[in-house]
MOPAC internal coordinates of N, CA, C and O (Angstrom, degrees):
PM7 1SCF
backbone

  N    0.0000 0     0.00 0     0.00 0    0    0    0
  C    1.4435 1     0.00 0     0.00 0    1    0    0
  C    1.5385 1   107.57 1     0.00 0    2    1    0
  O    1.2310 1   119.67 1   -40.63 1    3    2    1
  N    1.3200 1   118.23 1   139.37 1    3    2    1
  C    1.4328 1   121.10 1   177.82 1    5    3    2
  C    1.5656 1   110.45 1  -105.72 1    6    5    3
  O    1.2310 1   119.95 1   -42.88 1    7    6    5
  N    1.2073 1   117.70 1   137.12 1    7    6    5
  C    1.4579 1   127.06 1   177.02 1    9    7    6
  C    1.5251 1   108.36 1  -123.78 1   10    9    7
  O    1.2310 1   120.98 1   -63.09 1   11   10    9
  N    1.2560 1   115.73 1   116.91 1   11   10    9
  C    1.6231 1   120.04 1  -178.81 1   13   11   10
  C    1.5705 1   106.92 1  -106.53 1   14   13   11
  O    1.2310 1   121.89 1   -60.25 1   15   14   13
  N    1.3005 1   113.99 1   119.75 1   15   14   13
  C    1.4525 1   121.96 1   161.77 1   17   15   14
  C    1.5427 1   110.60 1   -94.93 1   18   17   15
  O    1.2310 1   122.12 1    26.92 1   19   18   17
  N    1.2900 1   113.55 1  -153.08 1   19   18   17
  C    1.5263 1   116.38 1   176.31 1   21   19   18
  C    1.5526 1   109.89 1  -161.65 1   22   21   19
  O    1.2310 1   121.51 1    -8.39 1   23   22   21
  N    1.2712 1   114.72 1   171.61 1   23   22   21
  C    1.4187 1   123.81 1   169.80 1   25   23   22
  C    1.4189 1   111.95 1   -88.93 1   26   25   23
  O    1.2310 1   119.60 1    -7.51 1   27   26   25
  N    1.3658 1   118.37 1   172.49 1   27   26   25
  C    1.4803 1   122.49 1  -178.39 1   29   27   26
  C    1.5212 1   120.20 1   -56.11 1   30   29   27
  O    1.2310 1   121.95 1   156.66 1   31   30   29
  N    1.2938 1   113.87 1   -23.34 1   31   30   29
  C    1.4296 1   119.32 1   179.28 1   33   31   30
  C    1.5181 1   111.54 1   -99.55 1   34   33   31
  O    1.2310 1   119.65 1  -169.58 1   35   34   33
  N    1.2873 1   118.28 1    10.42 1   35   34   33
  C    1.4808 1   125.60 1   173.83 1   37   35   34
  C    1.5517 1   114.70 1    82.02 1   38   37   35
  O    1.2310 1   119.85 1  -169.26 1   39   38   37
  N    1.4546 1   117.88 1    10.74 1   39   38   37
  C    1.3938 1   116.68 1   172.99 1   41   39   38
  C    1.4742 1   113.83 1   -92.48 1   42   41   39
  O    1.2310 1   120.48 1   -24.70 1   43   42   41
  N    1.3360 1   116.69 1   155.30 1   43   42   41
  C    1.4287 1   122.58 1   169.69 1   45   43   42
  C    1.4515 1   111.68 1  -153.89 1   46   45   43
  O    1.2310 1   118.85 1    13.59 1   47   46   45
  N    1.3480 1   119.80 1  -166.41 1   47   46   45
  C    1.4606 1   120.05 1   179.06 1   49   47   46
  C    1.4849 1   111.95 1  -108.25 1   50   49   47
  O    1.2310 1   123.04 1  -153.55 1   51   50   49
  N    1.2797 1   111.79 1    26.45 1   51   50   49
  C    1.5601 1   119.05 1  -173.30 1   53   51   50
  C    1.5373 1   111.92 1   -60.92 1   54   53   51
  O    1.2310 1   119.59 1   140.83 1   55   54   53
  N    1.4056 1   118.39 1   -39.17 1   55   54   53
  C    1.3949 1   121.47 1   179.88 1   57   55   54
  C    1.4380 1   112.98 1   -49.70 1   58   57   55
  O    1.2310 1   122.91 1   121.82 1   59   58   57
  N    1.3623 1   112.03 1   -58.18 1   59   58   57
  C    1.5344 1   118.53 1  -177.08 1   61   59   58
  C    1.4713 1   113.96 1   -72.47 1   62   61   59
  O    1.2310 1   119.87 1   145.25 1   63   62   61
  N    1.3401 1   117.86 1   -34.75 1   63   62   61
  C    1.5214 1   121.07 1   179.49 1   65   63   62
  C    1.4723 1   109.40 1   -67.77 1   66   65   63
  O    1.2310 1   115.71 1   140.96 1   67   66   65
  N    1.3210 1   125.76 1   -39.04 1   67   66   65
  C    1.4020 1   129.69 1   178.33 1   69   67   66
  C    1.4824 1   111.33 1   -53.06 1   70   69   67
  O    1.2310 1   118.65 1   140.41 1   71   70   69
  N    1.3298 1   120.18 1   -39.59 1   71   70   69
  C    1.4408 1   123.71 1   177.43 1   73   71   70
  C    1.5526 1   113.34 1   -55.91 1   74   73   71
  O    1.2310 1   123.13 1   141.20 1   75   74   73
  N    1.3633 1   111.61 1   -38.80 1   75   74   73
  C    1.4570 1   116.98 1   179.94 1   77   75   74
  C    1.6041 1   109.78 1   -75.88 1   78   77   75
  O    1.2310 1   123.01 1   139.61 1   79   78   77
  N    1.2281 1   111.83 1   -40.39 1   79   78   77
  C    1.5471 1   117.10 1  -179.14 1   81   79   78
  C    1.5363 1   109.62 1   -66.52 1   82   81   79
  O    1.2310 1   120.36 1   146.30 1   83   82   81
  N    1.3446 1   116.91 1   -33.70 1   83   82   81
  C    1.4868 1   115.01 1   179.17 1   85   83   82
  C    1.5437 1   110.08 1   -78.50 1   86   85   83
  O    1.2310 1   119.55 1   148.53 1   87   86   85
  N    1.2849 1   118.46 1   -31.47 1   87   86   85
  C    1.4295 1   122.08 1  -179.19 1   89   87   86
  C    1.6058 1   106.76 1   -63.37 1   90   89   87
  O    1.2310 1   120.37 1   139.73 1   91   90   89
  N    1.3235 1   116.89 1   -40.27 1   91   90   89
  C    1.5448 1   120.23 1  -178.29 1   93   91   90
  C    1.5631 1   106.80 1   -93.00 1   94   93   91
  O    1.2310 1   118.69 1  -173.33 1   95   94   93
  N    1.2971 1   120.10 1     6.67 1   95   94   93
  C    1.4658 1   122.53 1   175.81 1   97   95   94
  C    1.5293 1   111.44 1    57.50 1   98   97   95
  O    1.2310 1   122.15 1  -130.31 1   99   98   97
  N    1.3136 1   113.49 1    49.69 1   99   98   97
  C    1.4972 1   119.32 1  -173.85 1  101   99   98
  C    1.5258 1   106.57 1  -100.49 1  102  101   99
  O    1.2310 1   120.44 1   -39.86 1  103  102  101
  N    1.3688 1   116.76 1   140.14 1  103  102  101
  C    1.4452 1   120.45 1   171.46 1  105  103  102
  C    1.5421 1   112.94 1   -51.64 1  106  105  103
  O    1.2310 1   117.06 1   -37.96 1  107  106  105
  N    1.2104 1   123.19 1   142.04 1  107  106  105
  C    1.4547 1   122.45 1   178.84 1  109  107  106
  C    1.5924 1   104.66 1  -130.41 1  110  109  107
  O    1.2310 1   126.13 1   -50.10 1  111  110  109
  N    1.4883 1   105.82 1   129.90 1  111  110  109
  C    1.3960 1   117.28 1   173.18 1  113  111  110
  C    1.6225 1   109.91 1  -121.52 1  114  113  111
  O    1.2310 1   119.23 1   -56.10 1  115  114  113
  N    1.3130 1   119.08 1   123.90 1  115  114  113
  C    1.3740 1   116.53 1   178.49 1  117  115  114
  C    1.5685 1   112.84 1  -115.40 1  118  117  115
  O    1.2310 1   121.17 1   -72.41 1  119  118  117
  N    1.2950 1   115.37 1   107.59 1  119  118  117
  C    1.3634 1   125.39 1   172.45 1  121  119  118
  C    1.6055 1   106.87 1   -55.67 1  122  121  119
  O    1.2310 1   122.84 1   132.18 1  123  122  121
  N    1.2621 1   112.16 1   -47.82 1  123  122  121
  C    1.4628 1   120.79 1   178.15 1  125  123  122
  C    1.5406 1   114.70 1   -49.53 1  126  125  123
  O    1.2310 1   121.30 1   127.08 1  127  126  125
  N    1.3015 1   115.12 1   -52.92 1  127  126  125
  C    1.4850 1   121.27 1   176.03 1  129  127  126
  C    1.5307 1   117.22 1   -56.85 1  130  129  127
  O    1.2310 1   123.38 1   145.38 1  131  130  129
  N    1.2786 1   111.12 1   -34.62 1  131  130  129
  C    1.4880 1   119.26 1  -178.45 1  133  131  130
  C    1.4583 1   111.93 1   -84.50 1  134  133  131
  O    1.2310 1   120.54 1   143.24 1  135  134  133
  N    1.2565 1   116.57 1   -36.76 1  135  134  133
  C    1.5100 1   118.29 1  -168.08 1  137  135  134
  C    1.7413 1   112.89 1  -102.55 1  138  137  135
  O    1.2310 1   122.87 1   151.39 1  139  138  137
  N    1.2603 1   112.11 1   -28.61 1  139  138  137
  C    1.4680 1   114.59 1  -176.61 1  141  139  138
  C    1.5638 1   115.19 1   -58.28 1  142  141  139
  O    1.2310 1   122.19 1   140.18 1  143  142  141
  N    1.2921 1   113.40 1   -39.82 1  143  142  141
  C    1.5075 1   113.14 1   179.53 1  145  143  142
  C    1.6579 1   110.81 1   -65.11 1  146  145  143
  O    1.2310 1   123.35 1   150.45 1  147  146  145
  N    1.3935 1   111.18 1   -29.55 1  147  146  145
  C    1.5338 1   113.39 1   177.51 1  149  147  146
  C    1.4598 1   112.57 1   -68.33 1  150  149  147
  O    1.2310 1   123.66 1   133.61 1  151  150  149
  N    1.4074 1   110.58 1   -46.39 1  151  150  149
  C    1.5394 1   118.47 1  -178.24 1  153  151  150
  C    1.4728 1   108.15 1   -62.19 1  154  153  151
  O    1.2310 1   119.37 1   129.69 1  155  154  153
  N    1.3316 1   118.81 1   -50.31 1  155  154  153
  C    1.4634 1   118.74 1  -168.85 1  157  155  154
  C    1.5511 1   108.18 1   -71.25 1  158  157  155
  O    1.2310 1   117.87 1   153.80 1  159  158  157
  N    1.2337 1   121.66 1   -26.20 1  159  158  157
  C    1.3673 1   123.66 1   176.12 1  161  159  158
  C    1.4912 1   117.45 1   -80.96 1  162  161  159
  O    1.2310 1   121.62 1   170.95 1  163  162  161
  N    1.2476 1   114.50 1    -9.05 1  163  162  161
  C    1.5076 1   123.86 1  -173.70 1  165  163  162
  C    1.4991 1   121.32 1    79.09 1  166  165  163
  O    1.2310 1   122.43 1  -168.49 1  167  166  165
  N    1.3491 1   112.95 1    11.51 1  167  166  165
  C    1.4851 1   118.39 1  -173.88 1  169  167  166
  C    1.6111 1   105.41 1   -81.72 1  170  169  167
  O    1.2310 1   116.17 1   159.10 1  171  170  169
  N    1.2923 1   124.89 1   -20.90 1  171  170  169
  C    1.3698 1   130.45 1   175.72 1  173  171  170
  C    1.4037 1   105.84 1  -132.13 1  174  173  171
  O    1.2310 1   121.44 1   -32.77 1  175  174  173
  N    1.3334 1   114.86 1   147.23 1  175  174  173
  C    1.5035 1   126.78 1   178.78 1  177  175  174
  C    1.5875 1   110.02 1   -92.58 1  178  177  175
  O    1.2310 1   120.28 1   -54.85 1  179  178  177
  N    1.2121 1   117.06 1   125.15 1  179  178  177
  C    1.4534 1   123.55 1   176.40 1  181  179  178
  C    1.5421 1   115.38 1   -49.34 1  182  181  179
  O    1.2310 1   123.54 1   135.50 1  183  182  181
  N    1.3669 1   110.81 1   -44.50 1  183  182  181
  C    1.5626 1   118.99 1  -175.74 1  185  183  182
  C    1.5403 1   111.41 1   -67.49 1  186  185  183
  O    1.2310 1   120.20 1   164.00 1  187  186  185
  N    1.2998 1   117.22 1   -16.00 1  187  186  185
  C    1.4904 1   122.57 1   174.66 1  189  187  186
  C    1.5007 1   112.46 1   -75.25 1  190  189  187
  O    1.2310 1   119.45 1   151.28 1  191  190  189
  N    1.2653 1   118.66 1   -28.72 1  191  190  189
  C    1.3407 1   123.50 1  -171.97 1  193  191  190
  C    1.5701 1   117.69 1  -112.72 1  194  193  191
  O    1.2310 1   122.93 1   165.42 1  195  194  193
  N    1.4607 1   111.98 1   -14.58 1  195  194  193
  C    1.4958 1   117.46 1  -175.76 1  197  195  194
  C    1.5821 1   103.00 1  -134.39 1  198  197  195
  O    1.2310 1   123.33 1   -34.40 1  199  198  197
  N    1.3294 1   111.22 1   145.60 1  199  198  197
  C    1.4864 1   123.61 1  -175.35 1  201  199  198
  C    1.5703 1   105.24 1   -83.47 1  202  201  199
  O    1.2310 1   120.41 1   149.63 1  203  202  201
  N    1.4069 1   116.81 1   -30.37 1  203  202  201
  C    1.4191 1   124.70 1   178.31 1  205  203  202
  C    1.4915 1   109.21 1  -155.28 1  206  205  203
  O    1.2310 1   119.75 1    21.95 1  207  206  205
  N    1.2849 1   118.09 1  -158.05 1  207  206  205
  C    1.5128 1   119.74 1  -176.95 1  209  207  206
  C    1.5430 1   116.53 1   -73.91 1  210  209  207
  O    1.2310 1   118.23 1   171.07 1  211  210  209
  N    1.3890 1   120.97 1    -8.93 1  211  210  209
  C    1.3744 1   132.53 1  -179.40 1  213  211  210
  C    1.5335 1   117.00 1  -120.49 1  214  213  211
  O    1.2310 1   124.09 1   130.28 1  215  214  213
  N    1.2471 1   109.77 1   -49.72 1  215  214  213
  C    1.6389 1   117.17 1  -165.21 1  217  215  214
  C    1.5162 1   111.03 1   -89.24 1  218  217  215
  O    1.2310 1   119.04 1   -55.33 1  219  218  217
  N    1.2920 1   119.43 1   124.67 1  219  218  217
  C    1.3959 1   121.26 1   170.28 1  221  219  218
  C    1.5723 1   114.22 1   -59.30 1  222  221  219
  O    1.2310 1   122.82 1   -31.98 1  223  222  221
  N    1.2841 1   112.21 1   148.02 1  223  222  221
  C    1.5268 1   120.33 1   171.26 1  225  223  222
  C    1.4152 1   113.52 1   -78.14 1  226  225  223
  O    1.2310 1   116.95 1     4.21 1  227  226  225
  N    1.2655 1   123.40 1  -175.79 1  227  226  225
  C    1.4953 1   119.89 1   169.89 1  229  227  226
  C    1.4617 1   112.71 1   -63.25 1  230  229  227
  O    1.2310 1   119.69 1   146.89 1  231  230  229
  N    1.3202 1   118.19 1   -33.11 1  231  230  229
  C    1.5233 1   123.51 1  -179.02 1  233  231  230
  C    1.4828 1   106.92 1   -68.74 1  234  233  231
  O    1.2310 1   120.73 1   137.63 1  235  234  233
  N    1.4374 1   116.21 1   -42.37 1  235  234  233
  C    1.4789 1   118.52 1   176.35 1  237  235  234
  C    1.4968 1   114.67 1   -59.77 1  238  237  235
  O    1.2310 1   121.54 1   137.60 1  239  238  237
  N    1.3245 1   114.66 1   -42.40 1  239  238  237
  C    1.4609 1   121.02 1  -178.99 1  241  239  238
  C    1.5473 1   105.91 1   -66.80 1  242  241  239
  O    1.2310 1   118.80 1   133.20 1  243  242  241
  N    1.2169 1   119.89 1   -46.80 1  243  242  241
  C    1.5300 1   124.65 1  -176.83 1  245  243  242
  C    1.5349 1   107.92 1   -60.78 1  246  245  243
  O    1.2310 1   119.85 1   141.93 1  247  246  245
  N    1.2993 1   117.89 1   -38.07 1  247  246  245
  C    1.5138 1   124.49 1  -178.34 1  249  247  246
  C    1.6576 1   103.84 1   -67.70 1  250  249  247
  O    1.2310 1   120.22 1   131.12 1  251  250  249
  N    1.2830 1   117.19 1   -48.88 1  251  250  249
  C    1.5148 1   125.32 1   178.40 1  253  251  250
  C    1.3659 1   106.52 1   -54.38 1  254  253  251
  O    1.2310 1   118.37 1   129.37 1  255  254  253
  N    1.4094 1   120.71 1   -50.63 1  255  254  253
  C    1.4432 1   124.78 1  -174.79 1  257  255  254
  C    1.5732 1   111.28 1   -63.05 1  258  257  255
  O    1.2310 1   120.58 1   151.38 1  259  258  257
  N    1.3637 1   116.49 1   -28.62 1  259  258  257
  C    1.4133 1   121.54 1   178.56 1  261  259  258
  C    1.6385 1   109.35 1   -70.02 1  262  261  259
  O    1.2310 1   121.79 1   141.41 1  263  262  261
  N    1.3984 1   114.18 1   -38.59 1  263  262  261
  C    1.3415 1   119.09 1   177.19 1  265  263  262
  C    1.4874 1   113.51 1   -66.90 1  266  265  263
  O    1.2310 1   122.71 1   140.54 1  267  266  265
  N    1.2838 1   112.42 1   -39.46 1  267  266  265
  C    1.5570 1   118.90 1   179.78 1  269  267  266
  C    1.4962 1   108.61 1   -65.21 1  270  269  267
  O    1.2310 1   119.76 1   133.53 1  271  270  269
  N    1.4144 1   118.06 1   -46.47 1  271  270  269
  C    1.4095 1   122.01 1  -179.51 1  273  271  270
  C    1.5752 1   109.29 1   -60.80 1  274  273  271
  O    1.2310 1   118.51 1   137.79 1  275  274  273
  N    1.2962 1   120.44 1   -42.21 1  275  274  273
  C    1.4484 1   125.82 1   178.51 1  277  275  274
  C    1.5347 1   111.17 1   -57.17 1  278  277  275
  O    1.2310 1   121.70 1   136.02 1  279  278  277
  N    1.3673 1   114.36 1   -43.98 1  279  278  277
  C    1.5336 1   119.30 1   178.33 1  281  279  278
  C    1.4929 1   108.66 1   -64.95 1  282  281  279
  O    1.2310 1   119.90 1   132.05 1  283  282  281
  N    1.3652 1   117.80 1   -47.95 1  283  282  281
  C    1.4576 1   120.65 1  -177.39 1  285  283  282
  C    1.5491 1   109.12 1   -61.75 1  286  285  283
  O    1.2310 1   120.89 1   134.64 1  287  286  285
  N    1.2681 1   115.90 1   -45.36 1  287  286  285
  C    1.5076 1   112.84 1  -179.35 1  289  287  286
  C    1.5404 1   112.89 1   -61.98 1  290  289  287
  O    1.2310 1   119.98 1   145.60 1  291  290  289
  N    1.3051 1   117.64 1   -34.40 1  291  290  289
  C    1.3427 1   117.94 1   179.90 1  293  291  290
  C    1.5749 1   113.27 1   -67.09 1  294  293  291
  O    1.2310 1   122.06 1   152.74 1  295  294  293
  N    1.4069 1   113.65 1   -27.26 1  295  294  293
  C    1.4570 1   114.70 1  -172.63 1  297  295  294
  C    1.6389 1   107.19 1  -102.44 1  298  297  295
  O    1.2310 1   117.94 1   175.08 1  299  298  297
  N    1.1993 1   121.53 1    -4.92 1  299  298  297
  C    1.4304 1   124.86 1   177.22 1  301  299  298
  C    1.6253 1   107.80 1   -88.05 1  302  301  299
  O    1.2310 1   120.90 1   -34.92 1  303  302  301
  N    1.2497 1   115.89 1   145.08 1  303  302  301
  C    1.5273 1   119.42 1  -179.78 1  305  303  302
  C    1.5584 1   106.06 1   -60.48 1  306  305  303
  O    1.2310 1   120.87 1   -52.34 1  307  306  305
  N    1.2137 1   115.93 1   127.66 1  307  306  305
  C    1.4894 1   122.49 1  -178.37 1  309  307  306
  C    1.4359 1   118.17 1    56.44 1  310  309  307
  O    1.2310 1   120.99 1  -165.86 1  311  310  309
  N    1.3921 1   115.72 1    14.14 1  311  310  309
  C    1.4771 1   118.76 1  -175.10 1  313  311  310
  C    1.3862 1   119.10 1    70.61 1  314  313  311
  O    1.2310 1   119.70 1  -162.24 1  315  314  313
  N    1.3856 1   118.18 1    17.76 1  315  314  313
  C    1.5358 1   121.65 1  -173.87 1  317  315  314
  C    1.5180 1   105.05 1  -118.14 1  318  317  315
  O    1.2310 1   123.41 1   -46.22 1  319  318  317
  N    1.4445 1   111.07 1   133.78 1  319  318  317
  C    1.5352 1   113.15 1   171.27 1  321  319  318
  C    1.4197 1   113.09 1   -73.53 1  322  321  319
  O    1.2310 1   120.10 1   180.00 1  323  322  321

């Protein structure tokens, strides 16, 4: 599974790493794709989801876990583990 976060300016290595993920048919979750529009528009505050310019805070990790859980629920039979 590929999980993509980002740096404080919204950049990451997702473009290149997705190539590898697709080659191996890995599920891909992009925290960046989901959250960057909210950060850049000012609807969410970076400091609420990141401890610094690179590392997610507890809230950032919880949000990423929610995205991962949603992906797993969609791919498990009936959404049950």
